[in-house]
All heavy atoms as TSV, in Angstrom:
chain	resi	resn	atom	element	x	y	z
A	1	MET	N	N	0.865	-1.119	0.006
A	1	MET	CA	C	0.027	0.014	-0.006
A	1	MET	C	C	0.842	1.271	0.005
A	1	MET	O	O	1.806	1.323	0.792
A	1	MET	CB	C	-0.878	-0.086	1.229
A	1	MET	CG	C	-1.883	1.048	1.325
A	1	MET	SD	S	-3.261	0.624	0.355
A	1	MET	CE	C	-4.309	2.097	0.630
A	2	ILE	N	N	0.553	2.207	-0.842
A	2	ILE	CA	C	1.285	3.431	-0.953
A	2	ILE	C	C	1.047	4.270	0.302
A	2	ILE	O	O	-0.010	4.230	0.884
A	2	ILE	CB	C	0.894	4.142	-2.244
A	2	ILE	CG1	C	1.929	5.129	-2.683
A	2	ILE	CG2	C	-0.441	4.676	-2.178
A	2	ILE	CD1	C	1.798	5.544	-4.129
A	3	THR	N	N	2.046	5.117	0.618
A	3	THR	CA	C	1.968	5.915	1.783
A	3	THR	C	C	0.773	6.909	1.673
A	3	THR	O	O	0.485	7.392	0.598
A	3	THR	CB	C	3.208	6.749	2.018
A	3	THR	OG1	O	3.179	7.477	3.144
A	3	THR	CG2	C	3.611	7.666	0.884
A	4	ALA	N	N	0.134	7.202	2.773
A	4	ALA	CA	C	-0.972	8.165	2.858
A	4	ALA	C	C	-0.471	9.617	2.886
A	4	ALA	O	O	-1.160	10.577	2.646
A	4	ALA	CB	C	-1.822	7.844	4.071
A	5	LEU	N	N	0.823	9.895	3.315
A	5	LEU	CA	C	1.379	11.210	3.329
A	5	LEU	C	C	2.038	11.483	2.060
A	5	LEU	O	O	2.795	10.708	1.480
A	5	LEU	CB	C	2.362	11.251	4.489
A	5	LEU	CG	C	1.765	10.917	5.864
A	5	LEU	CD1	C	2.970	10.908	6.869
A	5	LEU	CD2	C	0.749	11.975	6.329
A	6	GLU	N	N	1.897	12.742	1.560
A	6	GLU	CA	C	2.537	13.181	0.322
A	6	GLU	C	C	4.072	13.103	0.415
A	6	GLU	O	O	4.618	13.602	1.460
A	6	GLU	CB	C	2.128	14.529	-0.055
A	6	GLU	CG	C	2.689	14.995	-1.388
A	6	GLU	CD	C	2.040	16.286	-1.913
A	6	GLU	OE1	O	1.113	16.764	-1.346
A	6	GLU	OE2	O	2.617	16.813	-2.924
A	7	PRO	N	N	4.692	12.449	-0.566
A	7	PRO	CA	C	6.150	12.323	-0.431
A	7	PRO	C	C	6.841	13.733	-0.480
A	7	PRO	O	O	6.444	14.647	-1.205
A	7	PRO	CB	C	6.514	11.551	-1.775
A	7	PRO	CG	C	5.196	11.017	-2.263
A	7	PRO	CD	C	4.133	11.810	-1.754
A	8	GLN	N	N	7.926	13.839	0.307
A	8	GLN	CA	C	8.641	15.053	0.397
A	8	GLN	C	C	9.783	15.072	-0.607
A	8	GLN	O	O	10.908	14.884	-0.215
A	8	GLN	CB	C	9.202	15.277	1.861
A	8	GLN	CG	C	8.056	15.428	2.864
A	8	GLN	CD	C	7.223	16.583	2.573
A	8	GLN	OE1	O	7.612	17.730	2.371
A	8	GLN	NE2	N	5.847	16.378	2.562
A	9	ALA	N	N	9.406	15.121	-1.921
A	9	ALA	CA	C	10.349	15.133	-2.967
A	9	ALA	C	C	10.542	16.468	-3.568
A	9	ALA	O	O	9.561	17.231	-3.689
A	9	ALA	CB	C	9.872	14.090	-3.986
A	10	VAL	N	N	11.749	16.846	-3.905
A	10	VAL	CA	C	12.036	18.067	-4.590
A	10	VAL	C	C	11.672	17.889	-6.038
A	10	VAL	O	O	12.059	16.929	-6.718
A	10	VAL	CB	C	13.572	18.405	-4.492
A	10	VAL	CG1	C	13.883	19.637	-5.313
A	10	VAL	CG2	C	14.005	18.554	-3.095
A	11	PRO	N	N	10.751	18.704	-6.581
A	11	PRO	CA	C	10.204	18.502	-7.972
A	11	PRO	C	C	11.306	18.298	-8.996
A	11	PRO	O	O	11.108	17.500	-9.941
A	11	PRO	CB	C	9.426	19.761	-8.154
A	11	PRO	CG	C	8.927	20.162	-6.828
A	11	PRO	CD	C	10.063	19.873	-5.954
A	12	ALA	N	N	12.343	19.027	-8.946
A	12	ALA	CA	C	13.415	18.911	-9.943
A	12	ALA	C	C	14.447	17.863	-9.595
A	12	ALA	O	O	15.391	17.652	-10.332
A	12	ALA	CB	C	14.118	20.257	-10.179
A	13	GLY	N	N	14.274	17.242	-8.454
A	13	GLY	CA	C	15.303	16.246	-7.979
A	13	GLY	C	C	15.202	14.941	-8.718
A	13	GLY	O	O	14.127	14.605	-9.289
A	14	ARG	N	N	16.335	14.247	-8.772
A	14	ARG	CA	C	16.392	12.978	-9.424
A	14	ARG	C	C	16.554	11.907	-8.309
A	14	ARG	O	O	17.534	12.074	-7.531
A	14	ARG	CB	C	17.530	12.843	-10.382
A	14	ARG	CG	C	17.385	13.730	-11.551
A	14	ARG	CD	C	18.537	13.538	-12.525
A	14	ARG	NE	N	18.266	14.279	-13.746
A	14	ARG	CZ	C	19.039	14.162	-14.833
A	14	ARG	NH1	N	20.049	13.389	-14.834
A	14	ARG	NH2	N	18.735	14.944	-15.910
A	15	TYR	N	N	15.785	10.861	-8.342
A	15	TYR	CA	C	15.781	9.852	-7.287
A	15	TYR	C	C	16.000	8.489	-7.911
A	15	TYR	O	O	15.419	8.152	-8.856
A	15	TYR	CB	C	14.421	9.892	-6.542
A	15	TYR	CG	C	14.230	11.216	-5.837
A	15	TYR	CD1	C	13.605	12.256	-6.440
A	15	TYR	CD2	C	14.657	11.446	-4.475
A	15	TYR	CE1	C	13.408	13.492	-5.748
A	15	TYR	CE2	C	14.467	12.576	-3.825
A	15	TYR	CZ	C	13.794	13.560	-4.487
A	15	TYR	OH	O	13.631	14.788	-3.850
A	16	SER	N	N	16.888	7.669	-7.226
A	16	SER	CA	C	17.081	6.337	-7.628
A	16	SER	C	C	15.815	5.422	-7.326
A	16	SER	O	O	14.904	5.890	-6.661
A	16	SER	CB	C	18.287	5.720	-6.886
A	16	SER	OG	O	17.986	5.552	-5.515
A	17	ILE	N	N	15.854	4.236	-7.834
A	17	ILE	CA	C	14.798	3.329	-7.504
A	17	ILE	C	C	14.602	3.149	-5.979
A	17	ILE	O	O	13.501	3.239	-5.520
A	17	ILE	CB	C	14.981	1.929	-8.205
A	17	ILE	CG1	C	14.885	2.084	-9.708
A	17	ILE	CG2	C	14.050	0.905	-7.704
A	17	ILE	CD1	C	15.300	0.851	-10.480
A	18	LYS	N	N	15.653	3.010	-5.357
A	18	LYS	CA	C	15.607	2.785	-3.858
A	18	LYS	C	C	15.063	4.007	-3.187
A	18	LYS	O	O	14.146	3.902	-2.342
A	18	LYS	CB	C	17.031	2.546	-3.348
A	18	LYS	CG	C	17.167	2.274	-1.898
A	18	LYS	CD	C	18.547	1.920	-1.462
A	18	LYS	CE	C	18.624	1.613	-0.011
A	18	LYS	NZ	N	19.982	1.277	0.414
A	19	GLN	N	N	15.471	5.206	-3.597
A	19	GLN	CA	C	14.965	6.431	-2.942
A	19	GLN	C	C	13.489	6.635	-3.323
A	19	GLN	O	O	12.725	7.033	-2.413
A	19	GLN	CB	C	15.818	7.614	-3.427
A	19	GLN	CG	C	17.230	7.625	-2.993
A	19	GLN	CD	C	18.076	8.617	-3.682
A	19	GLN	OE1	O	17.922	8.881	-4.846
A	19	GLN	NE2	N	19.003	9.307	-2.886
A	20	ALA	N	N	13.122	6.452	-4.564
A	20	ALA	CA	C	11.717	6.689	-4.948
A	20	ALA	C	C	10.800	5.700	-4.249
A	20	ALA	O	O	9.768	6.125	-3.789
A	20	ALA	CB	C	11.616	6.569	-6.448
A	21	SER	N	N	11.225	4.441	-4.163
A	21	SER	CA	C	10.339	3.439	-3.454
A	21	SER	C	C	10.224	3.806	-1.995
A	21	SER	O	O	9.198	3.615	-1.360
A	21	SER	CB	C	10.853	2.062	-3.749
A	21	SER	OG	O	12.122	1.885	-3.246
A	22	ALA	N	N	11.344	4.304	-1.406
A	22	ALA	CA	C	11.211	4.739	0.044
A	22	ALA	C	C	10.325	5.866	0.218
A	22	ALA	O	O	9.525	5.914	1.201
A	22	ALA	CB	C	12.625	5.026	0.574
A	23	LEU	N	N	10.393	6.888	-0.742
A	23	LEU	CA	C	9.462	8.044	-0.611
A	23	LEU	C	C	7.999	7.604	-0.739
A	23	LEU	O	O	7.146	8.171	-0.051
A	23	LEU	CB	C	9.736	9.013	-1.713
A	23	LEU	CG	C	11.053	9.885	-1.515
A	23	LEU	CD1	C	11.350	10.686	-2.799
A	23	LEU	CD2	C	10.833	10.854	-0.307
A	24	LEU	N	N	7.725	6.607	-1.538
A	24	LEU	CA	C	6.379	6.141	-1.728
A	24	LEU	C	C	5.963	5.042	-0.819
A	24	LEU	O	O	4.826	4.603	-0.739
A	24	LEU	CB	C	6.198	5.619	-3.238
A	24	LEU	CG	C	6.283	6.722	-4.297
A	24	LEU	CD1	C	6.432	6.030	-5.628
A	24	LEU	CD2	C	5.084	7.649	-4.277
A	25	ASP	N	N	6.931	4.555	-0.063
A	25	ASP	CA	C	6.658	3.522	0.919
A	25	ASP	C	C	6.171	2.220	0.270
A	25	ASP	O	O	5.212	1.588	0.767
A	25	ASP	CB	C	5.776	3.951	2.068
A	25	ASP	CG	C	5.904	3.034	3.287
A	25	ASP	OD1	O	6.907	2.397	3.436
A	25	ASP	OD2	O	4.848	2.941	4.032
A	26	ILE	N	N	6.780	1.821	-0.851
A	26	ILE	CA	C	6.484	0.615	-1.583
A	26	ILE	C	C	7.802	-0.130	-1.839
A	26	ILE	O	O	8.884	0.480	-1.812
A	26	ILE	CB	C	5.697	0.867	-2.872
A	26	ILE	CG1	C	6.477	1.760	-3.849
A	26	ILE	CG2	C	4.297	1.381	-2.635
A	26	ILE	CD1	C	5.849	1.976	-5.214
A	27	HIS	N	N	7.684	-1.377	-2.098
A	27	HIS	CA	C	8.839	-2.241	-2.481
A	27	HIS	C	C	9.360	-1.798	-3.852
A	27	HIS	O	O	8.560	-1.420	-4.714
A	27	HIS	CB	C	8.475	-3.690	-2.399
A	27	HIS	CG	C	9.674	-4.568	-2.391
A	27	HIS	ND1	N	10.310	-4.989	-3.556
A	27	HIS	CD2	C	10.399	-5.130	-1.377
A	27	HIS	CE1	C	11.324	-5.763	-3.262
A	27	HIS	NE2	N	11.426	-5.860	-2.027
A	28	ARG	N	N	10.670	-1.894	-4.010
A	28	ARG	CA	C	11.237	-1.489	-5.280
A	28	ARG	C	C	10.722	-2.355	-6.506
A	28	ARG	O	O	10.516	-1.855	-7.634
A	28	ARG	CB	C	12.747	-1.487	-5.325
A	28	ARG	CG	C	13.363	-2.809	-5.092
A	28	ARG	CD	C	14.868	-2.631	-4.937
A	28	ARG	NE	N	15.418	-3.894	-4.467
A	28	ARG	CZ	C	16.447	-4.057	-3.736
A	28	ARG	NH1	N	17.115	-3.028	-3.349
A	28	ARG	NH2	N	16.897	-5.231	-3.402
A	29	ASN	N	N	10.318	-3.570	-6.243
A	29	ASN	CA	C	9.748	-4.447	-7.293
A	29	ASN	C	C	8.360	-3.905	-7.714
A	29	ASN	O	O	7.978	-3.980	-8.879
A	29	ASN	CB	C	9.666	-5.903	-6.900
A	29	ASN	CG	C	11.075	-6.530	-6.835
A	29	ASN	OD1	O	12.027	-6.049	-7.356
A	29	ASN	ND2	N	11.145	-7.618	-6.133
A	30	THR	N	N	7.666	-3.341	-6.751
A	30	THR	CA	C	6.328	-2.760	-7.001
A	30	THR	C	C	6.477	-1.503	-7.859
A	30	THR	O	O	5.753	-1.341	-8.848
A	30	THR	CB	C	5.603	-2.453	-5.684
A	30	THR	OG1	O	5.538	-3.654	-4.865
A	30	THR	CG2	C	4.200	-1.872	-5.959
A	31	LEU	N	N	7.502	-0.750	-7.530
A	31	LEU	CA	C	7.794	0.448	-8.329
A	31	LEU	C	C	8.163	0.093	-9.728
A	31	LEU	O	O	7.730	0.734	-10.727
A	31	LEU	CB	C	8.938	1.288	-7.673
A	31	LEU	CG	C	9.314	2.509	-8.437
A	31	LEU	CD1	C	8.194	3.508	-8.537
A	31	LEU	CD2	C	10.478	3.196	-7.742
A	32	ARG	N	N	8.968	-0.944	-9.892
A	32	ARG	CA	C	9.292	-1.468	-11.254
A	32	ARG	C	C	8.056	-1.918	-11.994
A	32	ARG	O	O	7.929	-1.638	-13.192
A	32	ARG	CB	C	10.317	-2.520	-11.080
A	32	ARG	CG	C	11.684	-2.051	-10.822
A	32	ARG	CD	C	12.718	-3.189	-10.796
A	32	ARG	NE	N	13.980	-2.633	-10.453
A	32	ARG	CZ	C	14.970	-3.214	-9.836
A	32	ARG	NH1	N	14.748	-4.442	-9.306
A	32	ARG	NH2	N	16.099	-2.624	-9.562
A	33	ARG	N	N	7.181	-2.577	-11.364
A	33	ARG	CA	C	5.903	-2.977	-11.979
A	33	ARG	C	C	5.120	-1.745	-12.416
A	33	ARG	O	O	4.542	-1.795	-13.532
A	33	ARG	CB	C	5.083	-3.828	-11.049
A	33	ARG	CG	C	4.198	-4.825	-11.626
A	33	ARG	CD	C	3.538	-5.864	-10.694
A	33	ARG	NE	N	4.271	-5.948	-9.397
A	33	ARG	CZ	C	3.648	-5.908	-8.246
A	33	ARG	NH1	N	2.334	-5.775	-8.103
A	33	ARG	NH2	N	4.365	-6.005	-7.126
A	34	TYR	N	N	4.980	-0.762	-11.593
A	34	TYR	CA	C	4.249	0.473	-11.944
A	34	TYR	C	C	5.000	1.133	-13.242
A	34	TYR	O	O	4.363	1.686	-14.067
A	34	TYR	CB	C	4.236	1.529	-10.857
A	34	TYR	CG	C	3.244	1.090	-9.740
A	34	TYR	CD1	C	3.629	1.221	-8.437
A	34	TYR	CD2	C	2.009	0.704	-10.045
A	34	TYR	CE1	C	2.714	0.989	-7.401
A	34	TYR	CE2	C	1.049	0.392	-9.009
A	34	TYR	CZ	C	1.421	0.458	-7.725
A	34	TYR	OH	O	0.591	0.179	-6.685
A	35	THR	N	N	6.317	1.096	-13.235
A	35	THR	CA	C	7.089	1.645	-14.317
A	35	THR	C	C	6.819	0.884	-15.661
A	35	THR	O	O	6.594	1.486	-16.664
A	35	THR	CB	C	8.564	1.673	-13.988
A	35	THR	OG1	O	8.839	2.395	-12.745
A	35	THR	CG2	C	9.329	2.358	-15.104
A	36	ASP	N	N	6.921	-0.408	-15.579
A	36	ASP	CA	C	6.695	-1.274	-16.699
A	36	ASP	C	C	5.292	-1.134	-17.294
A	36	ASP	O	O	5.116	-1.198	-18.480
A	36	ASP	CB	C	6.928	-2.715	-16.353
A	36	ASP	CG	C	8.454	-3.008	-16.073
A	36	ASP	OD1	O	9.258	-2.193	-16.429
A	36	ASP	OD2	O	8.729	-4.080	-15.492
A	37	SER	N	N	4.282	-0.868	-16.420
A	37	SER	CA	C	2.921	-0.694	-16.911
A	37	SER	C	C	2.635	0.736	-17.361
A	37	SER	O	O	1.589	1.015	-17.873
A	37	SER	CB	C	1.943	-1.031	-15.781
A	37	SER	OG	O	1.996	-0.109	-14.751
A	38	GLY	N	N	3.640	1.678	-17.195
A	38	GLY	CA	C	3.500	3.013	-17.668
A	38	GLY	C	C	2.736	3.985	-16.693
A	38	GLY	O	O	2.448	5.079	-17.089
A	39	GLU	N	N	2.584	3.534	-15.469
A	39	GLU	CA	C	1.802	4.437	-14.515
A	39	GLU	C	C	2.788	5.464	-13.984
A	39	GLU	O	O	2.266	6.518	-13.523
A	39	GLU	CB	C	1.262	3.583	-13.352
A	39	GLU	CG	C	0.168	2.633	-13.809
A	39	GLU	CD	C	-0.398	1.838	-12.725
A	39	GLU	OE1	O	-0.841	2.449	-11.716
A	39	GLU	OE2	O	-0.395	0.613	-12.716
A	40	ILE	N	N	4.107	5.159	-13.914
A	40	ILE	CA	C	5.030	6.236	-13.501
A	40	ILE	C	C	6.197	6.152	-14.526
A	40	ILE	O	O	6.567	5.101	-14.970
A	40	ILE	CB	C	5.525	6.046	-12.037
A	40	ILE	CG1	C	6.398	7.124	-11.537
A	40	ILE	CG2	C	6.210	4.660	-11.879
A	40	ILE	CD1	C	6.739	7.126	-10.110
A	41	LYS	N	N	6.694	7.394	-14.871
A	41	LYS	CA	C	7.723	7.432	-15.917
A	41	LYS	C	C	9.135	7.584	-15.201
A	41	LYS	O	O	9.227	8.196	-14.152
A	41	LYS	CB	C	7.511	8.594	-16.832
A	41	LYS	CG	C	6.208	8.530	-17.618
A	41	LYS	CD	C	6.008	9.710	-18.474
A	41	LYS	CE	C	4.661	9.625	-19.125
A	41	LYS	NZ	N	4.320	10.844	-19.813
A	42	CYS	N	N	10.127	7.020	-15.856
A	42	CYS	CA	C	11.498	7.164	-15.414
A	42	CYS	C	C	12.429	7.692	-16.522
A	42	CYS	O	O	12.101	7.620	-17.672
A	42	CYS	CB	C	12.003	5.847	-14.791
A	42	CYS	SG	S	12.346	4.636	-16.012
A	43	GLY	N	N	13.551	8.210	-16.109
A	43	GLY	CA	C	14.556	8.553	-17.056
A	43	GLY	C	C	15.764	7.612	-16.860
A	43	GLY	O	O	15.753	6.775	-15.956
A	44	PHE	N	N	16.852	7.813	-17.651
A	44	PHE	CA	C	17.972	6.961	-17.552
A	44	PHE	C	C	19.272	7.892	-17.462
A	44	PHE	O	O	19.340	8.814	-18.249
A	44	PHE	CB	C	18.109	6.055	-18.818
A	44	PHE	CG	C	17.067	4.972	-18.807
A	44	PHE	CD1	C	15.897	5.187	-19.529
A	44	PHE	CD2	C	17.159	3.785	-18.104
A	44	PHE	CE1	C	14.889	4.317	-19.498
A	44	PHE	CE2	C	16.221	2.859	-18.145
A	44	PHE	CZ	C	15.055	3.041	-18.872
A	45	ARG	N	N	20.067	7.557	-16.497
A	45	ARG	CA	C	21.338	8.234	-16.340
A	45	ARG	C	C	22.326	7.753	-17.439
A	45	ARG	O	O	21.954	6.776	-18.179
A	45	ARG	CB	C	21.942	7.955	-15.013
A	45	ARG	CG	C	21.073	8.416	-13.822
A	45	ARG	CD	C	21.769	8.087	-12.562
A	45	ARG	NE	N	20.852	8.324	-11.408
A	45	ARG	CZ	C	20.707	9.467	-10.723
A	45	ARG	NH1	N	21.394	10.495	-11.097
A	45	ARG	NH2	N	19.790	9.497	-9.712
A	46	LYS	N	N	23.436	8.411	-17.628
A	46	LYS	CA	C	24.451	7.976	-18.681
A	46	LYS	C	C	24.922	6.615	-18.441
A	46	LYS	O	O	25.306	5.906	-19.380
A	46	LYS	CB	C	25.588	9.016	-18.646
A	46	LYS	CG	C	25.246	10.436	-19.197
A	46	LYS	CD	C	26.368	11.309	-19.174
A	46	LYS	CE	C	26.012	12.608	-19.814
A	46	LYS	NZ	N	27.120	13.589	-19.864
A	47	ASN	N	N	24.944	6.167	-17.159
A	47	ASN	CA	C	25.439	4.814	-16.931
A	47	ASN	C	C	24.303	3.740	-17.090
A	47	ASN	O	O	24.533	2.607	-16.820
A	47	ASN	CB	C	26.004	4.728	-15.490
A	47	ASN	CG	C	24.974	5.015	-14.415
A	47	ASN	OD1	O	23.780	5.176	-14.644
A	47	ASN	ND2	N	25.423	5.105	-13.192
A	48	GLY	N	N	23.091	4.211	-17.566
A	48	GLY	CA	C	22.055	3.252	-17.772
A	48	GLY	C	C	21.089	3.011	-16.623
A	48	GLY	O	O	20.047	2.396	-16.834
A	49	ARG	N	N	21.393	3.571	-15.530
A	49	ARG	CA	C	20.450	3.339	-14.329
A	49	ARG	C	C	19.265	4.263	-14.410
A	49	ARG	O	O	19.340	5.383	-14.827
A	49	ARG	CB	C	21.250	3.627	-13.017
A	49	ARG	CG	C	22.263	2.658	-12.831
A	49	ARG	CD	C	22.944	2.759	-11.517
A	49	ARG	NE	N	23.945	1.771	-11.304
A	49	ARG	CZ	C	24.216	1.220	-10.172
A	49	ARG	NH1	N	23.509	1.515	-9.108
A	49	ARG	NH2	N	25.181	0.265	-10.096
A	50	LYS	N	N	18.171	3.799	-13.962
A	50	LYS	CA	C	16.931	4.568	-13.912
A	50	LYS	C	C	16.922	5.620	-12.839
A	50	LYS	O	O	17.517	5.489	-11.810
A	50	LYS	CB	C	15.737	3.623	-13.653
A	50	LYS	CG	C	15.385	2.667	-14.762
A	50	LYS	CD	C	14.192	1.833	-14.389
A	50	LYS	CE	C	13.926	0.826	-15.460
A	50	LYS	NZ	N	12.896	-0.127	-15.104
A	51	PHE	N	N	16.196	6.744	-13.101
A	51	PHE	CA	C	15.905	7.721	-12.057
A	51	PHE	C	C	14.523	8.181	-12.232
A	51	PHE	O	O	13.904	8.060	-13.248
A	51	PHE	CB	C	16.957	8.833	-12.163
A	51	PHE	CG	C	16.784	9.754	-13.269
A	51	PHE	CD1	C	15.901	10.815	-13.257
A	51	PHE	CD2	C	17.473	9.596	-14.447
A	51	PHE	CE1	C	15.705	11.662	-14.344
A	51	PHE	CE2	C	17.383	10.386	-15.528
A	51	PHE	CZ	C	16.450	11.446	-15.532
A	52	TYR	N	N	13.985	8.715	-11.158
A	52	TYR	CA	C	12.625	9.221	-11.178
A	52	TYR	C	C	12.694	10.726	-10.708
A	52	TYR	O	O	13.362	11.008	-9.693
A	52	TYR	CB	C	11.698	8.475	-10.181
A	52	TYR	CG	C	11.607	7.029	-10.577
A	52	TYR	CD1	C	12.490	6.055	-10.203
A	52	TYR	CD2	C	10.500	6.633	-11.387
A	52	TYR	CE1	C	12.366	4.768	-10.594
A	52	TYR	CE2	C	10.337	5.308	-11.727
A	52	TYR	CZ	C	11.284	4.388	-11.379
A	52	TYR	OH	O	11.142	3.052	-11.847
A	53	LEU	N	N	12.038	11.553	-11.469
A	53	LEU	CA	C	11.962	12.990	-11.084
A	53	LEU	C	C	11.018	13.145	-9.873
A	53	LEU	O	O	9.970	12.436	-9.825
A	53	LEU	CB	C	11.528	13.841	-12.230
A	53	LEU	CG	C	12.568	14.038	-13.416
A	53	LEU	CD1	C	11.909	14.776	-14.526
A	53	LEU	CD2	C	13.788	14.700	-12.928
A	54	GLY	N	N	11.327	14.081	-9.045
A	54	GLY	CA	C	10.488	14.353	-7.954
A	54	GLY	C	C	9.032	14.693	-8.337
A	54	GLY	O	O	8.108	14.244	-7.706
A	55	ARG	N	N	8.850	15.493	-9.344
A	55	ARG	CA	C	7.510	15.841	-9.823
A	55	ARG	C	C	6.810	14.656	-10.287
A	55	ARG	O	O	5.526	14.581	-10.188
A	55	ARG	CB	C	7.591	16.981	-10.848
A	55	ARG	CG	C	8.142	16.693	-12.129
A	55	ARG	CD	C	8.073	17.807	-13.089
A	55	ARG	NE	N	9.148	17.791	-14.098
A	55	ARG	CZ	C	10.284	18.496	-13.951
A	55	ARG	NH1	N	10.516	19.239	-12.924
A	55	ARG	NH2	N	11.177	18.369	-14.885
A	56	GLU	N	N	7.469	13.732	-10.882
A	56	GLU	CA	C	6.803	12.474	-11.326
A	56	GLU	C	C	6.393	11.591	-10.159
A	56	GLU	O	O	5.320	11.011	-10.198
A	56	GLU	CB	C	7.727	11.709	-12.330
A	56	GLU	CG	C	7.102	10.438	-12.868
A	56	GLU	CD	C	5.942	10.656	-13.798
A	56	GLU	OE1	O	5.758	11.777	-14.234
A	56	GLU	OE2	O	5.233	9.706	-14.139
A	57	ILE	N	N	7.207	11.576	-9.165
A	57	ILE	CA	C	6.851	10.785	-7.936
A	57	ILE	C	C	5.545	11.379	-7.291
A	57	ILE	O	O	4.633	10.697	-6.891
A	57	ILE	CB	C	8.012	10.811	-6.960
A	57	ILE	CG1	C	9.155	9.989	-7.515
A	57	ILE	CG2	C	7.586	10.311	-5.571
A	57	ILE	CD1	C	10.517	10.138	-6.778
A	58	ILE	N	N	5.539	12.728	-7.190
A	58	ILE	CA	C	4.428	13.404	-6.615
A	58	ILE	C	C	3.157	13.254	-7.490
A	58	ILE	O	O	2.000	12.995	-6.920
A	58	ILE	CB	C	4.723	14.932	-6.372
A	58	ILE	CG1	C	5.847	15.001	-5.353
A	58	ILE	CG2	C	3.470	15.730	-5.919
A	58	ILE	CD1	C	6.468	16.397	-5.203
A	59	ARG	N	N	3.293	13.394	-8.789
A	59	ARG	CA	C	2.175	13.138	-9.702
A	59	ARG	C	C	1.586	11.752	-9.563
A	59	ARG	O	O	0.375	11.591	-9.421
A	59	ARG	CB	C	2.611	13.399	-11.148
A	59	ARG	CG	C	1.381	13.245	-12.094
A	59	ARG	CD	C	1.825	12.901	-13.575
A	59	ARG	NE	N	2.602	11.653	-13.634
A	59	ARG	CZ	C	2.083	10.408	-13.656
A	59	ARG	NH1	N	0.709	10.270	-13.479
A	59	ARG	NH2	N	2.814	9.405	-13.721
A	60	PHE	N	N	2.436	10.778	-9.562
A	60	PHE	CA	C	2.023	9.413	-9.402
A	60	PHE	C	C	1.335	9.231	-8.051
A	60	PHE	O	O	0.284	8.582	-7.956
A	60	PHE	CB	C	3.234	8.478	-9.479
A	60	PHE	CG	C	2.957	7.050	-9.158
A	60	PHE	CD1	C	2.242	6.203	-10.029
A	60	PHE	CD2	C	3.336	6.473	-7.925
A	60	PHE	CE1	C	1.889	4.938	-9.713
A	60	PHE	CE2	C	3.014	5.174	-7.619
A	60	PHE	CZ	C	2.351	4.457	-8.474
A	61	TRP	N	N	1.860	9.740	-6.986
A	61	TRP	CA	C	1.213	9.599	-5.647
A	61	TRP	C	C	-0.136	10.216	-5.655
A	61	TRP	O	O	-1.118	9.591	-5.112
A	61	TRP	CB	C	2.125	10.307	-4.543
A	61	TRP	CG	C	1.466	10.220	-3.284
A	61	TRP	CD1	C	1.608	9.177	-2.301
A	61	TRP	CD2	C	0.738	11.175	-2.610
A	61	TRP	NE1	N	0.839	9.449	-1.219
A	61	TRP	CE2	C	0.329	10.717	-1.340
A	61	TRP	CE3	C	0.321	12.427	-2.965
A	61	TRP	CZ2	C	-0.393	11.380	-0.433
A	61	TRP	CZ3	C	-0.526	13.146	-2.091
A	61	TRP	CH2	C	-0.889	12.685	-0.867
A	62	ARG	N	N	-0.310	11.403	-6.209
A	62	ARG	CA	C	-1.645	12.036	-6.248
A	62	ARG	C	C	-2.634	11.271	-7.034
A	62	ARG	O	O	-3.820	11.292	-6.655
A	62	ARG	CB	C	-1.455	13.469	-6.770
A	62	ARG	CG	C	-0.752	14.437	-5.817
A	62	ARG	CD	C	-0.604	15.744	-6.376
A	62	ARG	NE	N	0.042	16.644	-5.391
A	62	ARG	CZ	C	0.611	17.772	-5.692
A	62	ARG	NH1	N	0.638	18.242	-6.948
A	62	ARG	NH2	N	1.221	18.506	-4.711
A	63	GLU	N	N	-2.247	10.565	-8.087
A	63	GLU	CA	C	-3.164	9.843	-8.853
A	63	GLU	C	C	-3.580	8.575	-8.124
A	63	GLU	O	O	-4.633	7.986	-8.321
A	63	GLU	CB	C	-2.521	9.411	-10.141
A	63	GLU	CG	C	-2.490	10.607	-11.139
A	63	GLU	CD	C	-1.931	10.200	-12.493
A	63	GLU	OE1	O	-1.576	8.962	-12.745
A	63	GLU	OE2	O	-1.852	11.023	-13.357
A	64	GLN	N	N	-2.736	8.039	-7.286
A	64	GLN	CA	C	-3.013	6.852	-6.545
A	64	GLN	C	C	-3.969	7.016	-5.372
A	64	GLN	O	O	-4.650	6.076	-4.893
A	64	GLN	CB	C	-1.742	6.178	-6.073
A	64	GLN	CG	C	-0.805	5.676	-7.171
A	64	GLN	CD	C	-1.486	4.714	-8.123
A	64	GLN	OE1	O	-1.996	3.704	-7.673
A	64	GLN	NE2	N	-1.382	5.002	-9.358
A	65	ILE	N	N	-3.875	8.210	-4.763
A	65	ILE	CA	C	-4.692	8.468	-3.563
A	65	ILE	C	C	-6.112	8.875	-3.911
A	65	ILE	O	O	-6.639	9.125	-4.822
A	65	ILE	CB	C	-4.025	9.660	-2.720
A	65	ILE	CG1	C	-2.671	9.221	-2.243
A	65	ILE	CG2	C	-4.902	10.110	-1.574
A	65	ILE	CD1	C	-2.687	8.020	-1.342
């Protein structure tokens, strides 16, 4: 279950999978499932790792509540 409190994310900030899942209080595999289904968008760093923008985390949270 996603957190009932709005995540305290900086809108322009970039968050790793671990950080984003902690902000949303969900398991990282659940976050990956949401990403794969297109419910939340991610970007990719130069090294190929995913990141989530703070504004995307907040948008996703607002849609889930």
